[in-house]
N, C-alpha and C positions, 0 to 999 in steps of 0.2 A: 164733423168731424173730420180733418183731414186724413188722406190716407197715403201721402206722399212723406219721404224721406224730411224731419224738419230739422231746426238746431235747440235743445233744449239750453236754456237761460234760468238763472235763479234770480227774481226779481227783489224777495228781501228773505229775510234771514231774523230769528228770534228767539231768544233763551231766557227763562230764568233764573236770576241768582242760583246757586247749587246749595242747599243745604246741609246738615250734618245727615246723614243717613240714619239714625239713631231717636230713640224714643227721650223726646226733649227738643229734637232738632225743630227748626222755624217752620217746618212742614209737617210734622211727624202725625198732626192731627188732621189732616187734608189728605182724602180720599186718591190715590193717584189719576182717577178718571177725571176727574174737577182741577187737578194740579195741572193735566195735558192738556186739558179745553183752554187754559190760562193763553198758551202759545197759539193757540190756530185761534182765539177769538183778538187775538193781537193783529196776527197777519192780516184780519180782515180788515180791522181798525185802520190799520199803518196805511195799509194799500188801497184799503175802497172797494175793492173789489167784493160784488155779491156773492156770498159762499155758496150760491146755487149753480154757478158755472164751475164749480170744484169737480173733476171727473171723478175723484175718488182723493182718500187721504190712506196712504201710507205709513206707518208706523210701526217703532222697532219696539219690543221690552222681551226682558230677558227673560224676568220671576214671570211668568205668564199662569199664573197658580191664586189662588184667591181673587184679592181685589183686582188682580190685575187679570185675571184671564176672560175667557170669552168674547174674545176680540176686541182689547180695549179700545181699539180705535174707533172702533164706531162707537161706544157710549162718551166718547172722550168728544167728537165732530156732534151730536146730538148737546151734550152738554155744552157746547159753544155755542149751539145756535144754530145751527146749520140745518138747513133742510130735510126731512126723509129723504130727502131725494138724493142725496148723496152722501154713497157710501164709504165704506172704510175696510182696510184688512190690518192683521198686524202680523211681523216679519220678527223671524228668533235668525240670527247670525252673531248671536252670542252678544260680545261687547259693542259689534261691529253692526248692530241692527239695526239702528236707526242710519248708519253710512249706506247699508245695503238697501231699505227703502227708498234714501234718496237716488241711487243706480236703478233700482226700478221704476222711478218715478221718470229719470230722466230717458231711461230707454223705451219707457211708454210713450212720451214726445218725440222722441226720435224714430219709433215705428210708426207713428202717426194715429196709437190709440188713444194717445190722451194728448189735451191743450194747456190745460188747467190741471194742475195736480199736486197737492201738500207731500213733504216728506218730515216727518216726526219722529219723535220717540221720549218715551218716559220711564222715568225708574223713581220707586220710594223704596227707598230698600230698608227707612227705617219702618216703615208696615211690611213688606215682603223682604224678609231679608234673604241676605245672597247663599244661594244653595236651596234655595226653599223648593223649588221645580224637582228638587233629584234628592230630598233629603232621603237617606237610608236608602236611597235606589241606585240598582247597578244599570245605573243608564248606559252604558256604552257594549253589551251583551257578551257574550263570554267566547264569539271568535276573537273580538277586539283585543281584549284581554287575553289570548293565548298569544296574538301578534304583539302585543306592547305592554308596558310593565308601564302601567300611566302613572301619574302624580300629581299631585295639587300643584295649582301656578304658582305657588310661594316658593314650592319646589323647583320649579322649571325657572323661575328669575335668580336663583342660587347657582342652578346649573350652565345659566347664561353669563353672569357675573366669574363664574368659572374657568369656563371655557373661553371668554374675550379678556381674562386678565384683570379686570377690574376691581378696584383697589375699594374699600368700604371707606375710604377718604373721599375716591373721588365720586362715588356713590351720593354720598349724603351733601358733599360741594355743589353737583349738580343739584340736587333738591333742593338744598337751600335757596340757590339761584332762581328757581322756579316761584317758589315764595317770595321772594321779591321784586319779582318782574310781575307777577300777578299783583301783589301790593301797588306799586308805583302805576301800573297800568289804569288799578283802580282810584287814585288819588290822581292821576290826571287826564281822569273821564275817556281814559279810550274804550270803556267797556259802557258807554252810558249810551249809545245810542243802538245796542244790541240786544240789551237787556227788557223786561215787561216785568213787572212786578207785580206780587201775588199777596200780599202782606208786608209786615214792617221789616222783612229784612231787604237790608242797600246794597248788601255787597257777599261776593261769595263766604259762605262759611268759615268752611275748613281753611283758610287761607289764613298764616300765623307771619304777618310783618314783620316781628322780631327772633322770625327761626333764622340758627345761623349752623354750618356746619358742624360747629363745637358742640352747639344744644342736642346734634341731630347724633354727634359719636357718642352719645352717654345712652343710647336707647340701645335695649337689648335686641339677639337677632330672635324676628318672630315667627321662625319654625324652625327653629332646632327644636330637636326632642328625642329620648333615645332610640325612636324609632329609626327615625333618619341619621341619626347618626349612625347607627348600623349598617344602614342601606348604604350610607356615602361617607364609606369612612375615611378620613382626612379632609372631606369640605371645608373651606376656610368659610363658616358662616356669615354673611355679609347682608342679608338684607333684611330691614326692620319697617316698624310702622313708617319709620321715617321718610325712607326712601321708597317705600310704594306710593300708591292712591287711597287714598280714604273711601270710605261706603258714604254715599251720599242720595240725596232727593234734587229731582229737578226733570227739566221738560225742556224741550225746545223743537223746531219748528222751518223749514224752508218751504217757501213757494216758488213752483218750478213750472215754466210754460213753455210754449213753442215761440219764436219770435214775433209770427204772423199773430199769435194771440194777446201778447206782449202789446203790439203796434195798437191791436184792434181796443182794448183795453185802456186805454191811456196809461199804462204800465213802463219804466223803465227800468230795463234789464239791469243789473249789477253787475253780474258775471256770465260768463258761458262755460258751459258742464263740458268740457274740454276731451276729456278721456277718462276711462275707470278699467278698473281690472279687483279680479281679485284672484288670490293664491291660496295656495296650501302646501304646507309642511309641517315637519317631526312634530305627530302630535306629546312625544314626550316632553323635549323644551317648548312646544307650544306656542311660545311666545315670538318667535324670529320667523314668521308668515311674514311677517313686515318687509322683511330685506327680499325676497322674490318677488313682491307684491308691487313692493317701488321700484325693479328693472321691468319689470311688465307692463308696466304704468306708462314710463318713460319711454320705449319700447313704441310702444303702440301709439304716443305723442308723437313722438321720433323726435325728442327732447332730449337733453342731459341733465341729470345733477344739476350744474353750474347753471341751467337756464333757468332753472326754479330760484322764486324770488321770496316766497314764505313758505314755511312749510308747518303743520300742526301734526305730530306725532304724539299719537296719545301715550300719556306716562301713566299705564300700570305698574311700570317700576322703572326703577333710574336706569337700572340693569340692560332694560330693553331697549330705550331709547339713544344708550353709550354703545352696544351691540350694532345697533340701526348705522350709529353716525359711522362708526367703524369702517362698516364694510361697504355702504355708500358713499363717503368721503363729503356727505355734507357738510356745510358751514351753520358748527351751532349756535351762533349770531344770528343765524334767518329762523331758527327753531324754535316753536312755541314762545314767540319774542314777549309776549306778555302773559308770561308762563302755562304751565301744565295741568295736567289734572292732577299732578302729585300737591299742589296748593286748591286749585280753582277747583276738585273734586271729578268724581268717574260713577256718574250715574248710572252704568249700565247701559241700558237698549235707549237712552238720551244723552249718551256721549257722542256719536257719529254726529247727528245733527248738531250738537253745543257745539263740536268741533268748528263744523263749515259755516256754521253762523261765526264765529270768529275768525275764520281764515279768511272770508270776504270782508270784514272791518278792517285786518292787518292789511291784505292788498290795498285797500283802501286809504290807509293811514300811510304806510310805505310809499305807493307811489307805484307799488310791483305789477306785473303783467298776470307770471304763472307762480299760483298757489298747489303746493301737494298735500293730500291729508291721506296720511295711513294708519291705520287700527289692526292693533292684534287683537286676537280673538282664539277663545278657548278649543279644542280639538285643533292645533294648530293652525288655522283661517288667518287670514288678513283682508282685509278692503282698501283699496288705493284711490283716489279719486283727484286728477288734475284738474282746475281750474282755471279759467283765462276772464281778468279783470276787465270790464267794459268802458 
């Protein structure tokens, strides 16, 4: 194994189509370990590598309880047929878990600790509903609650819409366009090279091609109730199920190697992991961490927002992406060009690797050089990653 600084490259990336994360969804009868294993096996099939050369499988999962507990990464690697010698570890940085897995993988390669590593992620929200790991629990502790008056993410999305003066109409317009872009991408074959199929599902199950801003305007605010109205009197409630991400099942995986290992194994790198950063921000607004994270990663890369050719910004809520755009000045025409999580879906621990899979392909689709991915996360956290197409 190498002991000197290396360059980390992405050789390949693959995802499943995303399914509805509820009973009756296309993957709701599939154990999350088995779902996860499909993308690990697909990476081996697509690249032809011997899985025995993989130094580690680093995977993200948010609901680490029940069927997703017990270090799900290890079981997924074994379910994919990897040798027992291949280790695995599961990480949790909430929605950014598999993006953090990619950071850890690249850092390991750069440090010389890894030559070949897989960063992946999974979430089966039909079998492990959102919040299962903290159900009925005070996960923050008494001292944090003395310092912050915490609110759920949906309320944070409302507060962001209020602070950045984002109208309901603007949120719905953005969301409708996400569906239209994603439907067009499937129709034009832009997703074909990045997916591996699990069963009969042949598209992302939550895309609604006929959705319009007018249709979305008919939905009721999702988080408005008497308790929150008393807490935030005068708030103009704008966040609905239609301008928020759905709940989903899905998995994705990225093969990261050193340049030397890629050459030795006869692999063609598709992108270089250029720069990465993680940032913290107000845990009450919670979802604004993508703003300082973007600034931080650009500074580390020596780039400006105008140097970036394609962005993948996780659409947890429309208000989050639009507030980020207002602060960064990014060109929305370059953001989530093939649709985002509002349409495609947001399988929590699998989303970071899903976005990276899409970003690599988007750069190749457009001929762009630099891509930036950023993900808001519970607790006021965010990961940001810049890649360079090779």
